[in-house]
C-alpha beads as a LAMMPS data file, in Angstrom:
LAMMPS data file: protein, C-alpha beads

424 atoms
423 bonds

1 atom types
1 bond types

-500.0 500.0 xlo xhi
-500.0 500.0 ylo yhi
-500.0 500.0 zlo zhi

Masses

1 110.0

Atoms # bond

1 1 1 432.085 -411.644 -269.444
2 1 1 435.091 -409.335 -271.311
3 1 1 437.819 -408.442 -269.004
4 1 1 438.580 -405.047 -269.247
5 1 1 440.819 -403.057 -267.110
6 1 1 442.224 -399.589 -266.563
7 1 1 445.270 -397.540 -266.399
8 1 1 446.957 -394.599 -265.635
9 1 1 449.471 -393.152 -268.488
10 1 1 450.907 -389.975 -268.903
11 1 1 452.538 -388.396 -272.030
12 1 1 453.052 -385.237 -274.170
13 1 1 449.936 -384.392 -275.799
14 1 1 450.955 -383.408 -279.537
15 1 1 447.867 -380.977 -279.928
16 1 1 448.216 -379.316 -276.649
17 1 1 452.217 -379.504 -276.244
18 1 1 451.777 -380.315 -272.628
19 1 1 452.317 -383.514 -270.665
20 1 1 448.851 -385.202 -269.681
21 1 1 447.402 -387.843 -267.320
22 1 1 444.668 -389.525 -267.727
23 1 1 442.856 -393.557 -267.263
24 1 1 442.771 -395.579 -270.754
25 1 1 440.416 -399.059 -271.086
26 1 1 442.835 -402.136 -272.219
27 1 1 440.706 -405.227 -273.214
28 1 1 442.206 -408.452 -272.620
29 1 1 441.405 -410.521 -276.320
30 1 1 443.914 -413.110 -275.773
31 1 1 446.553 -413.661 -276.771
32 1 1 445.973 -409.432 -277.550
33 1 1 445.866 -406.549 -274.962
34 1 1 443.174 -403.823 -277.169
35 1 1 443.196 -400.303 -276.426
36 1 1 439.360 -399.251 -276.758
37 1 1 439.781 -396.016 -279.030
38 1 1 436.595 -394.425 -278.480
39 1 1 435.759 -394.171 -274.694
40 1 1 439.637 -393.847 -274.546
41 1 1 439.544 -390.629 -276.565
42 1 1 436.916 -389.501 -274.451
43 1 1 438.831 -390.091 -270.990
44 1 1 441.630 -387.317 -272.860
45 1 1 439.281 -385.087 -273.790
46 1 1 437.456 -384.412 -270.788
47 1 1 438.726 -385.792 -268.124
48 1 1 442.460 -384.868 -267.919
49 1 1 442.223 -382.271 -265.888
50 1 1 441.344 -384.529 -262.607
51 1 1 442.841 -387.624 -261.921
52 1 1 440.303 -388.517 -259.666
53 1 1 437.655 -388.221 -262.144
54 1 1 439.489 -390.169 -264.907
55 1 1 439.542 -392.308 -262.543
56 1 1 435.777 -392.722 -261.764
57 1 1 434.416 -392.237 -265.416
58 1 1 436.939 -394.975 -266.653
59 1 1 436.182 -397.699 -264.023
60 1 1 432.112 -396.864 -264.959
61 1 1 432.570 -396.778 -268.740
62 1 1 434.351 -400.323 -268.346
63 1 1 431.813 -401.641 -266.141
64 1 1 429.153 -400.609 -268.560
65 1 1 431.378 -402.094 -271.400
66 1 1 432.162 -405.761 -269.740
67 1 1 428.311 -406.084 -269.149
68 1 1 427.801 -405.666 -272.998
69 1 1 430.050 -408.305 -273.879
70 1 1 427.825 -410.468 -271.618
71 1 1 424.552 -409.532 -274.180
72 1 1 423.780 -411.500 -277.542
73 1 1 423.142 -408.571 -279.385
74 1 1 426.903 -407.510 -278.822
75 1 1 428.119 -411.381 -279.778
76 1 1 429.090 -410.541 -283.369
77 1 1 430.055 -406.794 -282.958
78 1 1 433.682 -406.025 -282.681
79 1 1 434.674 -405.228 -279.688
80 1 1 435.876 -401.231 -281.117
81 1 1 432.742 -401.247 -282.426
82 1 1 430.388 -401.081 -279.549
83 1 1 429.593 -397.529 -279.385
84 1 1 428.116 -397.686 -283.046
85 1 1 425.369 -400.049 -281.509
86 1 1 424.625 -399.155 -278.012
87 1 1 420.787 -397.732 -277.663
88 1 1 419.050 -396.055 -274.555
89 1 1 417.917 -399.532 -273.518
90 1 1 421.395 -400.719 -272.893
91 1 1 421.620 -398.257 -270.748
92 1 1 418.176 -398.930 -268.608
93 1 1 419.615 -402.898 -268.869
94 1 1 422.583 -401.922 -267.121
95 1 1 420.721 -400.358 -264.517
96 1 1 418.440 -402.708 -263.833
97 1 1 421.036 -405.783 -264.135
98 1 1 423.169 -403.951 -261.640
99 1 1 420.198 -403.532 -259.369
100 1 1 419.146 -407.365 -259.655
101 1 1 422.373 -408.138 -258.602
102 1 1 422.339 -405.979 -255.455
103 1 1 418.837 -407.705 -254.555
104 1 1 420.274 -410.669 -254.960
105 1 1 423.196 -410.109 -252.232
106 1 1 420.904 -408.079 -249.852
107 1 1 423.814 -405.298 -250.024
108 1 1 423.454 -401.256 -249.849
109 1 1 425.796 -400.635 -252.838
110 1 1 425.540 -399.604 -255.142
111 1 1 423.041 -397.555 -254.055
112 1 1 419.484 -396.667 -256.521
113 1 1 421.395 -393.021 -256.466
114 1 1 424.540 -394.314 -257.339
115 1 1 423.094 -396.651 -260.220
116 1 1 421.573 -393.502 -261.886
117 1 1 424.695 -391.575 -261.349
118 1 1 426.861 -394.263 -263.259
119 1 1 424.308 -394.283 -265.966
120 1 1 424.303 -390.681 -266.244
121 1 1 428.398 -390.624 -266.853
122 1 1 427.822 -393.553 -269.214
123 1 1 425.409 -391.203 -271.121
124 1 1 427.376 -387.863 -271.410
125 1 1 429.914 -390.257 -272.686
126 1 1 427.046 -391.392 -275.436
127 1 1 426.868 -387.071 -275.787
128 1 1 430.157 -386.663 -276.658
129 1 1 430.692 -389.599 -278.861
130 1 1 427.621 -387.829 -280.412
131 1 1 428.602 -384.696 -280.911
132 1 1 432.163 -385.785 -282.134
133 1 1 430.858 -387.726 -285.108
134 1 1 431.011 -391.363 -284.012
135 1 1 427.932 -393.356 -284.579
136 1 1 425.653 -394.159 -281.618
137 1 1 421.896 -395.245 -281.242
138 1 1 421.563 -393.342 -278.029
139 1 1 418.431 -390.884 -277.841
140 1 1 420.647 -388.291 -275.787
141 1 1 417.030 -385.671 -275.600
142 1 1 414.939 -388.946 -274.660
143 1 1 414.669 -390.458 -270.787
144 1 1 413.952 -393.567 -271.959
145 1 1 417.541 -394.468 -270.778
146 1 1 416.450 -394.415 -267.293
147 1 1 415.461 -397.318 -264.638
148 1 1 412.419 -396.275 -263.171
149 1 1 412.640 -398.710 -260.163
150 1 1 409.136 -397.063 -258.271
151 1 1 407.415 -399.197 -261.198
152 1 1 405.938 -401.853 -259.976
153 1 1 406.095 -404.082 -263.353
154 1 1 409.886 -403.425 -262.902
155 1 1 410.254 -404.409 -259.187
156 1 1 408.678 -407.350 -259.647
157 1 1 410.867 -408.544 -262.395
158 1 1 413.849 -407.319 -260.468
159 1 1 412.205 -409.799 -257.645
160 1 1 411.969 -412.618 -260.058
161 1 1 415.219 -412.354 -261.434
162 1 1 416.812 -411.730 -257.932
163 1 1 415.031 -414.523 -256.515
164 1 1 413.792 -412.640 -253.229
165 1 1 410.780 -414.025 -251.750
166 1 1 409.757 -411.350 -249.998
167 1 1 406.943 -409.048 -249.535
168 1 1 407.345 -404.799 -249.887
169 1 1 410.159 -403.115 -251.946
170 1 1 413.794 -404.631 -251.084
171 1 1 415.168 -401.879 -253.393
172 1 1 413.476 -399.516 -250.977
173 1 1 414.795 -401.032 -247.994
174 1 1 417.991 -401.636 -249.210
175 1 1 418.354 -397.991 -249.992
176 1 1 416.974 -396.923 -246.910
177 1 1 419.786 -398.523 -244.926
178 1 1 422.542 -396.973 -247.554
179 1 1 421.122 -393.755 -246.268
180 1 1 420.873 -394.543 -242.526
181 1 1 424.871 -395.856 -242.949
182 1 1 425.411 -392.343 -244.846
183 1 1 427.027 -389.615 -242.211
184 1 1 424.784 -386.704 -241.615
185 1 1 427.168 -384.945 -239.266
186 1 1 430.775 -384.018 -238.823
187 1 1 433.598 -386.136 -237.680
188 1 1 433.945 -385.118 -234.060
189 1 1 436.507 -383.286 -232.046
190 1 1 437.575 -387.309 -230.303
191 1 1 437.018 -388.959 -233.854
192 1 1 439.489 -386.247 -235.310
193 1 1 441.671 -387.112 -232.369
194 1 1 441.358 -390.930 -232.741
195 1 1 442.084 -391.048 -236.826
196 1 1 444.965 -388.821 -236.141
197 1 1 446.447 -391.362 -234.011
198 1 1 445.498 -394.164 -235.847
199 1 1 447.929 -392.765 -239.314
200 1 1 450.148 -395.127 -239.398
201 1 1 452.767 -392.456 -241.318
202 1 1 452.237 -389.080 -239.776
203 1 1 452.605 -387.192 -243.026
204 1 1 448.791 -388.136 -243.740
205 1 1 447.714 -386.763 -240.131
206 1 1 449.271 -383.236 -241.399
207 1 1 447.494 -383.443 -244.156
208 1 1 444.099 -384.063 -242.134
209 1 1 444.958 -381.368 -240.201
210 1 1 446.091 -378.924 -242.953
211 1 1 442.472 -380.066 -244.874
212 1 1 440.799 -379.208 -241.668
213 1 1 442.280 -375.135 -242.029
214 1 1 441.942 -374.629 -245.285
215 1 1 439.178 -377.022 -247.009
216 1 1 441.564 -377.757 -249.762
217 1 1 440.880 -380.893 -251.952
218 1 1 442.911 -384.031 -251.541
219 1 1 444.721 -383.394 -254.947
220 1 1 445.085 -379.785 -253.500
221 1 1 447.020 -380.850 -250.894
222 1 1 449.316 -382.578 -252.340
223 1 1 450.674 -380.256 -254.709
224 1 1 451.183 -377.946 -251.904
225 1 1 455.161 -376.963 -252.024
226 1 1 458.171 -377.061 -249.939
227 1 1 458.923 -373.465 -251.391
228 1 1 456.995 -371.791 -253.853
229 1 1 457.329 -370.236 -257.353
230 1 1 455.995 -366.978 -258.997
231 1 1 452.681 -365.657 -257.096
232 1 1 453.420 -368.489 -254.641
233 1 1 457.458 -367.377 -254.399
234 1 1 456.465 -366.121 -250.213
235 1 1 455.461 -370.058 -249.541
236 1 1 458.658 -371.531 -247.717
237 1 1 459.579 -372.940 -244.240
238 1 1 457.465 -371.602 -242.031
239 1 1 460.441 -370.747 -239.644
240 1 1 461.681 -368.427 -242.589
241 1 1 458.142 -366.678 -242.702
242 1 1 457.548 -362.896 -241.756
243 1 1 456.075 -363.486 -237.936
244 1 1 453.872 -360.413 -238.377
245 1 1 451.247 -362.716 -240.860
246 1 1 448.371 -364.345 -239.864
247 1 1 447.298 -365.837 -242.974
248 1 1 448.960 -366.281 -246.347
249 1 1 447.660 -365.866 -249.800
250 1 1 447.993 -369.128 -252.078
251 1 1 447.288 -369.634 -255.533
252 1 1 446.759 -373.158 -256.861
253 1 1 445.167 -374.761 -260.051
254 1 1 442.164 -376.738 -258.679
255 1 1 439.616 -379.086 -259.805
256 1 1 439.054 -378.536 -264.023
257 1 1 442.209 -376.449 -264.163
258 1 1 440.536 -373.544 -262.230
259 1 1 443.120 -371.051 -261.511
260 1 1 441.746 -369.732 -257.590
261 1 1 443.773 -367.828 -254.867
262 1 1 442.918 -369.214 -250.821
263 1 1 444.009 -368.164 -247.866
264 1 1 446.259 -370.420 -245.454
265 1 1 446.405 -369.416 -241.954
266 1 1 449.791 -369.075 -240.364
267 1 1 449.655 -371.193 -237.679
268 1 1 448.624 -374.358 -240.306
269 1 1 452.442 -373.445 -242.084
270 1 1 453.338 -373.596 -238.227
271 1 1 452.069 -376.943 -237.966
272 1 1 453.526 -378.589 -241.124
273 1 1 456.713 -377.639 -239.395
274 1 1 456.505 -378.788 -236.286
275 1 1 454.155 -382.057 -237.172
276 1 1 456.296 -383.173 -240.626
277 1 1 459.063 -380.529 -242.287
278 1 1 461.731 -380.458 -239.298
279 1 1 461.678 -384.128 -238.559
280 1 1 460.157 -385.929 -241.315
281 1 1 461.040 -384.541 -244.461
282 1 1 464.987 -384.328 -244.629
283 1 1 464.338 -388.321 -244.574
284 1 1 462.092 -388.432 -247.350
285 1 1 464.043 -385.944 -249.192
286 1 1 466.557 -388.821 -249.213
287 1 1 464.851 -391.143 -250.267
288 1 1 463.644 -389.763 -253.069
289 1 1 466.840 -388.685 -254.239
290 1 1 467.899 -392.248 -254.271
291 1 1 464.523 -393.733 -255.720
292 1 1 464.236 -391.161 -258.583
293 1 1 467.975 -390.509 -259.261
294 1 1 467.390 -386.453 -259.097
295 1 1 467.126 -384.329 -255.908
296 1 1 463.336 -383.765 -254.450
297 1 1 462.511 -380.650 -256.472
298 1 1 461.250 -378.042 -254.147
299 1 1 457.425 -377.939 -255.734
300 1 1 456.883 -381.434 -253.994
301 1 1 456.453 -381.352 -250.236
302 1 1 454.886 -384.084 -248.753
303 1 1 456.143 -388.053 -249.450
304 1 1 455.788 -391.182 -247.951
305 1 1 458.487 -392.744 -245.423
306 1 1 459.826 -394.451 -248.802
307 1 1 460.324 -391.181 -250.321
308 1 1 457.345 -391.186 -252.999
309 1 1 455.141 -388.265 -253.384
310 1 1 451.778 -388.283 -251.603
311 1 1 448.939 -388.941 -254.345
312 1 1 445.311 -388.377 -253.550
313 1 1 444.765 -392.442 -253.882
314 1 1 447.304 -393.214 -251.128
315 1 1 445.373 -390.687 -248.861
316 1 1 442.238 -392.578 -249.388
317 1 1 443.777 -395.641 -249.318
318 1 1 445.768 -395.061 -245.695
319 1 1 442.304 -393.196 -244.646
320 1 1 440.598 -395.859 -244.984
321 1 1 443.158 -398.116 -243.229
322 1 1 443.595 -395.692 -240.347
323 1 1 439.736 -395.713 -239.813
324 1 1 439.345 -399.083 -239.357
325 1 1 442.350 -399.242 -236.765
326 1 1 440.307 -396.470 -234.905
327 1 1 437.152 -398.070 -234.948
328 1 1 439.083 -401.133 -233.595
329 1 1 440.707 -399.157 -230.704
330 1 1 436.938 -396.996 -230.196
331 1 1 433.744 -398.743 -231.164
332 1 1 431.818 -395.375 -231.094
333 1 1 433.870 -393.972 -234.131
334 1 1 432.408 -394.016 -237.216
335 1 1 433.552 -395.878 -240.088
336 1 1 431.533 -392.999 -242.545
337 1 1 434.409 -390.788 -241.512
338 1 1 436.639 -390.145 -244.651
339 1 1 439.051 -387.675 -245.164
340 1 1 436.335 -385.595 -247.124
341 1 1 435.450 -384.857 -243.630
342 1 1 438.213 -382.455 -243.298
343 1 1 437.397 -380.456 -246.354
344 1 1 433.146 -380.050 -245.174
345 1 1 434.722 -379.272 -241.606
346 1 1 436.187 -375.635 -242.515
347 1 1 433.216 -374.458 -244.041
348 1 1 430.761 -375.386 -241.395
349 1 1 432.269 -374.114 -238.660
350 1 1 433.388 -370.628 -240.806
351 1 1 429.339 -370.424 -241.048
352 1 1 428.782 -370.938 -237.222
353 1 1 431.083 -368.307 -236.434
354 1 1 429.815 -366.304 -239.097
355 1 1 426.357 -366.259 -237.904
356 1 1 426.740 -366.818 -233.959
357 1 1 423.800 -367.361 -231.960
358 1 1 421.230 -366.077 -235.324
359 1 1 422.677 -369.677 -237.127
360 1 1 418.926 -370.994 -236.075
361 1 1 416.405 -368.644 -236.891
362 1 1 415.137 -367.795 -240.344
363 1 1 417.475 -364.565 -240.556
364 1 1 420.367 -367.239 -241.533
365 1 1 418.565 -368.300 -244.595
366 1 1 419.106 -364.860 -246.282
367 1 1 421.987 -365.164 -248.352
368 1 1 425.228 -363.261 -247.516
369 1 1 426.546 -363.036 -250.865
370 1 1 430.220 -361.749 -249.524
371 1 1 430.494 -364.984 -247.119
372 1 1 428.987 -366.831 -249.689
373 1 1 431.848 -365.787 -251.932
374 1 1 434.277 -366.787 -249.275
375 1 1 433.235 -370.056 -249.012
376 1 1 432.818 -370.755 -252.478
377 1 1 436.495 -369.634 -252.926
378 1 1 438.230 -370.908 -250.905
379 1 1 436.017 -374.403 -252.032
380 1 1 436.720 -373.772 -255.296
381 1 1 432.850 -374.109 -256.187
382 1 1 431.033 -372.403 -258.684
383 1 1 427.406 -372.402 -257.432
384 1 1 426.972 -369.733 -255.141
385 1 1 423.831 -370.528 -253.183
386 1 1 424.223 -373.861 -253.119
387 1 1 427.378 -374.040 -251.396
388 1 1 426.075 -371.352 -248.630
389 1 1 422.832 -373.972 -248.437
390 1 1 424.654 -377.048 -247.871
391 1 1 427.072 -375.766 -245.333
392 1 1 424.573 -373.903 -243.876
393 1 1 422.336 -376.874 -243.280
394 1 1 425.442 -378.410 -241.992
395 1 1 425.839 -375.888 -239.765
396 1 1 422.703 -376.028 -238.234
397 1 1 422.417 -380.003 -237.862
398 1 1 426.089 -379.911 -235.898
399 1 1 424.821 -376.918 -233.493
400 1 1 421.375 -378.997 -232.772
401 1 1 423.726 -382.046 -231.955
402 1 1 425.750 -379.906 -229.677
403 1 1 422.370 -378.576 -227.721
404 1 1 422.963 -375.332 -229.866
405 1 1 425.779 -373.916 -227.555
406 1 1 427.059 -371.622 -230.387
407 1 1 429.466 -370.243 -228.330
408 1 1 431.321 -373.183 -227.253
409 1 1 431.448 -374.919 -230.923
410 1 1 434.391 -372.154 -232.336
411 1 1 436.303 -368.758 -231.180
412 1 1 436.376 -365.897 -232.735
413 1 1 440.025 -366.550 -233.814
414 1 1 438.845 -369.084 -236.200
415 1 1 441.622 -371.938 -235.377
416 1 1 441.087 -375.953 -235.242
417 1 1 443.335 -376.263 -232.012
418 1 1 440.661 -373.779 -230.789
419 1 1 438.050 -376.402 -231.795
420 1 1 439.318 -379.585 -231.201
421 1 1 441.903 -379.085 -228.252
422 1 1 445.439 -380.280 -228.410
423 1 1 445.627 -382.597 -231.163
424 1 1 449.314 -383.583 -229.925

Bonds

1 1 1 2
2 1 2 3
3 1 3 4
4 1 4 5
5 1 5 6
6 1 6 7
7 1 7 8
8 1 8 9
9 1 9 10
10 1 10 11
11 1 11 12
12 1 12 13
13 1 13 14
14 1 14 15
15 1 15 16
16 1 16 17
17 1 17 18
18 1 18 19
19 1 19 20
20 1 20 21
21 1 21 22
22 1 22 23
23 1 23 24
24 1 24 25
25 1 25 26
26 1 26 27
27 1 27 28
28 1 28 29
29 1 29 30
30 1 30 31
31 1 31 32
32 1 32 33
33 1 33 34
34 1 34 35
35 1 35 36
36 1 36 37
37 1 37 38
38 1 38 39
39 1 39 40
40 1 40 41
41 1 41 42
42 1 42 43
43 1 43 44
44 1 44 45
45 1 45 46
46 1 46 47
47 1 47 48
48 1 48 49
49 1 49 50
50 1 50 51
51 1 51 52
52 1 52 53
53 1 53 54
54 1 54 55
55 1 55 56
56 1 56 57
57 1 57 58
58 1 58 59
59 1 59 60
60 1 60 61
61 1 61 62
62 1 62 63
63 1 63 64
64 1 64 65
65 1 65 66
66 1 66 67
67 1 67 68
68 1 68 69
69 1 69 70
70 1 70 71
71 1 71 72
72 1 72 73
73 1 73 74
74 1 74 75
75 1 75 76
76 1 76 77
77 1 77 78
78 1 78 79
79 1 79 80
80 1 80 81
81 1 81 82
82 1 82 83
83 1 83 84
84 1 84 85
85 1 85 86
86 1 86 87
87 1 87 88
88 1 88 89
89 1 89 90
90 1 90 91
91 1 91 92
92 1 92 93
93 1 93 94
94 1 94 95
95 1 95 96
96 1 96 97
97 1 97 98
98 1 98 99
99 1 99 100
100 1 100 101
101 1 101 102
102 1 102 103
103 1 103 104
104 1 104 105
105 1 105 106
106 1 106 107
107 1 107 108
108 1 108 109
109 1 109 110
110 1 110 111
111 1 111 112
112 1 112 113
113 1 113 114
114 1 114 115
115 1 115 116
116 1 116 117
117 1 117 118
118 1 118 119
119 1 119 120
120 1 120 121
121 1 121 122
122 1 122 123
123 1 123 124
124 1 124 125
125 1 125 126
126 1 126 127
127 1 127 128
128 1 128 129
129 1 129 130
130 1 130 131
131 1 131 132
132 1 132 133
133 1 133 134
134 1 134 135
135 1 135 136
136 1 136 137
137 1 137 138
138 1 138 139
139 1 139 140
140 1 140 141
141 1 141 142
142 1 142 143
143 1 143 144
144 1 144 145
145 1 145 146
146 1 146 147
147 1 147 148
148 1 148 149
149 1 149 150
150 1 150 151
151 1 151 152
152 1 152 153
153 1 153 154
154 1 154 155
155 1 155 156
156 1 156 157
157 1 157 158
158 1 158 159
159 1 159 160
160 1 160 161
161 1 161 162
162 1 162 163
163 1 163 164
164 1 164 165
165 1 165 166
166 1 166 167
167 1 167 168
168 1 168 169
169 1 169 170
170 1 170 171
171 1 171 172
172 1 172 173
173 1 173 174
174 1 174 175
175 1 175 176
176 1 176 177
177 1 177 178
178 1 178 179
179 1 179 180
180 1 180 181
181 1 181 182
182 1 182 183
183 1 183 184
184 1 184 185
185 1 185 186
186 1 186 187
187 1 187 188
188 1 188 189
189 1 189 190
190 1 190 191
191 1 191 192
192 1 192 193
193 1 193 194
194 1 194 195
195 1 195 196
196 1 196 197
197 1 197 198
198 1 198 199
199 1 199 200
200 1 200 201
201 1 201 202
202 1 202 203
203 1 203 204
204 1 204 205
205 1 205 206
206 1 206 207
207 1 207 208
208 1 208 209
209 1 209 210
210 1 210 211
211 1 211 212
212 1 212 213
213 1 213 214
214 1 214 215
215 1 215 216
216 1 216 217
217 1 217 218
218 1 218 219
219 1 219 220
220 1 220 221
221 1 221 222
222 1 222 223
223 1 223 224
224 1 224 225
225 1 225 226
226 1 226 227
227 1 227 228
228 1 228 229
229 1 229 230
230 1 230 231
231 1 231 232
232 1 232 233
233 1 233 234
234 1 234 235
235 1 235 236
236 1 236 237
237 1 237 238
238 1 238 239
239 1 239 240
240 1 240 241
241 1 241 242
242 1 242 243
243 1 243 244
244 1 244 245
245 1 245 246
246 1 246 247
247 1 247 248
248 1 248 249
249 1 249 250
250 1 250 251
251 1 251 252
252 1 252 253
253 1 253 254
254 1 254 255
255 1 255 256
256 1 256 257
257 1 257 258
258 1 258 259
259 1 259 260
260 1 260 261
261 1 261 262
262 1 262 263
263 1 263 264
264 1 264 265
265 1 265 266
266 1 266 267
267 1 267 268
268 1 268 269
269 1 269 270
270 1 270 271
271 1 271 272
272 1 272 273
273 1 273 274
274 1 274 275
275 1 275 276
276 1 276 277
277 1 277 278
278 1 278 279
279 1 279 280
280 1 280 281
281 1 281 282
282 1 282 283
283 1 283 284
284 1 284 285
285 1 285 286
286 1 286 287
287 1 287 288
288 1 288 289
289 1 289 290
290 1 290 291
291 1 291 292
292 1 292 293
293 1 293 294
294 1 294 295
295 1 295 296
296 1 296 297
297 1 297 298
298 1 298 299
299 1 299 300
300 1 300 301
301 1 301 302
302 1 302 303
303 1 303 304
304 1 304 305
305 1 305 306
306 1 306 307
307 1 307 308
308 1 308 309
309 1 309 310
310 1 310 311
311 1 311 312
312 1 312 313
313 1 313 314
314 1 314 315
315 1 315 316
316 1 316 317
317 1 317 318
318 1 318 319
319 1 319 320
320 1 320 321
321 1 321 322
322 1 322 323
323 1 323 324
324 1 324 325
325 1 325 326
326 1 326 327
327 1 327 328
328 1 328 329
329 1 329 330
330 1 330 331
331 1 331 332
332 1 332 333
333 1 333 334
334 1 334 335
335 1 335 336
336 1 336 337
337 1 337 338
338 1 338 339
339 1 339 340
340 1 340 341
341 1 341 342
342 1 342 343
343 1 343 344
344 1 344 345
345 1 345 346
346 1 346 347
347 1 347 348
348 1 348 349
349 1 349 350
350 1 350 351
351 1 351 352
352 1 352 353
353 1 353 354
354 1 354 355
355 1 355 356
356 1 356 357
357 1 357 358
358 1 358 359
359 1 359 360
360 1 360 361
361 1 361 362
362 1 362 363
363 1 363 364
364 1 364 365
365 1 365 366
366 1 366 367
367 1 367 368
368 1 368 369
369 1 369 370
370 1 370 371
371 1 371 372
372 1 372 373
373 1 373 374
374 1 374 375
375 1 375 376
376 1 376 377
377 1 377 378
378 1 378 379
379 1 379 380
380 1 380 381
381 1 381 382
382 1 382 383
383 1 383 384
384 1 384 385
385 1 385 386
386 1 386 387
387 1 387 388
388 1 388 389
389 1 389 390
390 1 390 391
391 1 391 392
392 1 392 393
393 1 393 394
394 1 394 395
395 1 395 396
396 1 396 397
397 1 397 398
398 1 398 399
399 1 399 400
400 1 400 401
401 1 401 402
402 1 402 403
403 1 403 404
404 1 404 405
405 1 405 406
406 1 406 407
407 1 407 408
408 1 408 409
409 1 409 410
410 1 410 411
411 1 411 412
412 1 412 413
413 1 413 414
414 1 414 415
415 1 415 416
416 1 416 417
417 1 417 418
418 1 418 419
419 1 419 420
420 1 420 421
421 1 421 422
422 1 422 423
423 1 423 424
């Protein structure tokens, strides 16, 4: 099988005149390392605005290319020309091969939904290739790339290839297990407290609390400054800010390079100063200067213990470690909890506060456009009705699990501390 690795690169784009960052695919064809040009052009064109998106797309496409290298059809085709030979059947065979391996292992991952989503990423890559003038045999308009895992013929084939000797549909069983493991409720108060105590570095606990208070994405949290400029010049350490303000506007560049202005509650800035800026930041700032040979710029606030700027991947990795530690401390802590629970917590609580006792009635189903607009802007979403419906459903689930005590869930003065108590 072909060895394909991904690598994050940053460089000055001649055509754009700005620095860009994205992942690239590199094939190991001993004794040479070969850049896979067409996918790399796609990653530049479509994913340079989001490092997380670039990582995901590059991983999926590299996985697909590795699969192609195992097929007899591609044994006489140069790697750089793979895209010219790919057709809809190849994408479908890849899905089936992943399902066969999954059933063979008896694993819940990747789920059928994930396999389909990954195939969609590959299809979109070839749609871009066709639009960009590259030769490909993939027919974008035809759904022949989709593997129908409900087909009895295909199920029989998968059972045979995976050597499964059981009655029933192993795919359906595994998907059901995957859904059961998926979190349907928000992280609880006790889980929040335990997770915060389990982070080995306090900067991540600070970031999680800020996520609870703002619904910002990890990438957006990482970019929050020590001191802002231009429209954000009022963003400075809390002790230097006006003490008569309950919230502050913050303009950011979010996912897809979209600019929006969100609200940052004053208490969230106070928490950052009390838990991180006062005691941790000065020492880490000095380590940054030693590491990089220059003073830490005011555009960077969150640093790890070694003076490195926090990245979304660092947040993900450290949260994975912290949740395992939390689970060892208390087996009731759900391993399905992740950092994104902070992002979902804020809009759910706001939905409960906004509707109050009417949350469980049909009246709440009527779209409140003004309120939905507030949610959509804070979250950085583009679909008003979808955002509203999603968090309405989640708020109802949460309310039902707490036996309908709506007034006990959140106070009128929206504050994360009023919800989960003392975080210390």
